[in-house]
Legacy VTK file of the C-alpha trace (Angstrom):
# vtk DataFile Version 3.0
C-alpha trace
ASCII
DATASET POLYDATA
POINTS 167 float
0.000 0.000 0.000
2.867 2.360 0.840
4.492 1.635 -2.500
1.226 2.215 -4.349
0.715 5.552 -2.580
4.319 6.577 -3.265
3.958 5.831 -6.974
0.525 7.376 -7.443
1.193 10.306 -5.118
-0.685 13.557 -5.703
0.268 16.103 -2.993
-2.596 18.474 -3.822
-5.175 15.724 -3.519
-3.606 14.604 -0.244
-3.792 18.148 1.126
-7.463 18.504 0.125
-8.286 15.149 1.701
-6.464 16.106 4.880
-8.264 19.467 5.083
-11.585 17.797 4.488
-10.858 15.170 7.145
-9.702 17.774 9.673
-12.544 20.225 9.023
-15.018 19.999 11.884
-18.619 19.531 10.945
-19.818 21.986 13.618
-17.756 24.954 14.787
-17.489 25.698 18.439
-18.567 29.059 19.825
-14.963 29.970 20.509
-13.971 29.260 16.885
-16.821 31.395 15.579
-15.796 34.355 17.784
-12.174 34.081 16.741
-13.083 34.001 13.042
-15.335 37.032 13.468
-12.511 38.943 15.204
-10.139 38.101 12.380
-12.686 39.166 9.763
-13.264 42.441 11.578
-9.535 43.076 11.828
-8.359 41.834 8.384
-11.571 41.412 6.445
-11.052 37.706 6.022
-9.590 34.755 7.869
-5.846 34.173 7.704
-6.528 30.771 6.228
-8.381 32.270 3.276
-5.817 34.998 2.633
-2.680 32.938 3.177
-3.226 29.245 2.705
-0.212 27.423 4.018
0.833 24.140 2.635
2.354 21.772 5.093
5.245 19.663 3.958
3.716 16.372 2.923
4.368 13.540 5.289
6.691 10.803 4.122
4.770 7.900 2.712
6.902 5.522 4.765
5.919 7.218 8.057
2.285 7.579 7.167
-0.250 5.482 9.032
-2.686 3.426 7.006
-5.932 1.965 8.176
-5.886 -1.797 8.139
-7.735 -3.347 5.236
-10.692 -5.597 5.780
-9.623 -9.218 5.688
-11.604 -10.062 2.539
-10.091 -7.138 0.610
-6.583 -7.989 1.857
-7.004 -11.595 0.712
-8.234 -10.422 -2.711
-5.277 -8.046 -3.096
-2.842 -10.763 -2.029
-4.407 -13.210 -4.498
-4.025 -10.608 -7.267
-0.378 -10.047 -6.359
0.353 -13.792 -6.276
-1.457 -14.294 -9.580
0.411 -11.451 -11.247
3.727 -12.720 -9.851
2.981 -16.217 -11.203
2.132 -14.839 -14.656
5.294 -12.733 -14.635
7.401 -15.726 -13.605
5.907 -17.945 -16.325
6.412 -15.231 -18.974
10.014 -14.700 -17.862
10.630 -18.447 -17.912
9.197 -18.756 -21.419
11.314 -15.884 -22.707
14.438 -17.403 -21.143
13.620 -20.859 -22.550
12.978 -19.519 -26.052
16.217 -17.535 -25.982
18.155 -20.629 -24.868
16.444 -22.805 -27.472
17.161 -20.366 -30.293
20.808 -20.113 -29.236
21.086 -23.927 -29.443
19.804 -24.060 -33.019
22.389 -23.698 -35.753
22.078 -20.398 -37.566
21.019 -21.065 -41.176
22.521 -17.832 -42.512
25.810 -18.472 -40.744
25.977 -22.004 -42.165
25.223 -20.712 -45.661
27.914 -18.029 -45.373
30.464 -20.604 -44.164
29.555 -22.923 -47.057
29.935 -20.085 -49.564
33.289 -19.125 -48.051
34.465 -22.737 -48.432
33.388 -22.730 -52.067
35.214 -19.447 -52.694
38.372 -20.868 -51.107
38.086 -24.043 -53.194
37.604 -22.008 -56.374
40.579 -19.810 -55.530
42.697 -22.904 -54.907
41.496 -24.447 -58.180
42.298 -21.193 -59.999
45.838 -21.246 -58.568
46.260 -24.872 -59.659
45.066 -24.047 -63.179
47.395 -21.041 -63.392
50.302 -23.234 -62.298
49.357 -25.920 -64.860
49.121 -23.269 -67.597
52.560 -21.905 -66.655
54.073 -25.416 -66.804
52.379 -26.036 -70.171
53.848 -22.823 -71.605
57.310 -23.820 -70.385
56.922 -27.184 -72.130
55.767 -25.549 -75.348
58.751 -23.170 -75.229
61.137 -26.084 -74.629
59.624 -28.003 -77.559
59.868 -24.909 -79.775
63.540 -24.452 -78.831
64.226 -28.119 -79.573
62.506 -27.823 -82.962
64.512 -24.711 -83.802
67.693 -26.606 -83.021
66.777 -29.315 -85.572
67.383 -28.564 -89.224
65.602 -29.917 -92.222
67.951 -32.497 -93.851
67.163 -31.312 -97.388
67.212 -27.565 -96.966
69.477 -27.295 -93.983
66.978 -24.727 -92.601
65.590 -24.913 -89.059
62.358 -26.863 -88.838
60.763 -24.031 -86.915
61.528 -20.490 -87.895
62.721 -18.090 -85.208
59.952 -16.118 -83.532
59.226 -12.876 -85.321
60.380 -9.943 -83.279
58.338 -6.817 -83.341
59.538 -4.698 -86.254
59.887 -1.089 -85.453
LINES 1 168
167 0 1 2 3 4 5 6 7 8 9 10 11 12 13 14 15 16 17 18 19 20 21 22 23 24 25 26 27 28 29 30 31 32 33 34 35 36 37 38 39 40 41 42 43 44 45 46 47 48 49 50 51 52 53 54 55 56 57 58 59 60 61 62 63 64 65 66 67 68 69 70 71 72 73 74 75 76 77 78 79 80 81 82 83 84 85 86 87 88 89 90 91 92 93 94 95 96 97 98 99 100 101 102 103 104 105 106 107 108 109 110 111 112 113 114 115 116 117 118 119 120 121 122 123 124 125 126 127 128 129 130 131 132 133 134 135 136 137 138 139 140 141 142 143 144 145 146 147 148 149 150 151 152 153 154 155 156 157 158 159 160 161 162 163 164 165 166
């Protein structure tokens, strides 16, 4: 109850309720005389001309009337019910988070698979480049060997020398 009052606190409403609770239903003769004297002297009562606001009492020091047993039981049942619902909801959220963290991530798996394929293709490309380089070396060696051989009839090389770029 203290927590509820602290959260929903409205000092003006508290002051009005306090004034209403403290206001006597019937004024005594002494109070009437004093008010009349003040009106004669100042034209109005000091309360009307200068309303003073008391510092609101701390909620934690405030006295509350005890609740009837039936209402207290109903409030307690509501609190227990709300706490149970909150606990179940929190448990479900925690369980779902844990369960989703246990599942393999489809996007992550797909990205890893694509990265493997890229690496394999890069490795294959390197192998093909190396094979092409070796093939060119072989062709050059064969061309050099053919240039070294001469045709027995013409005494000319079997393979003419490569044409250099004419300027």
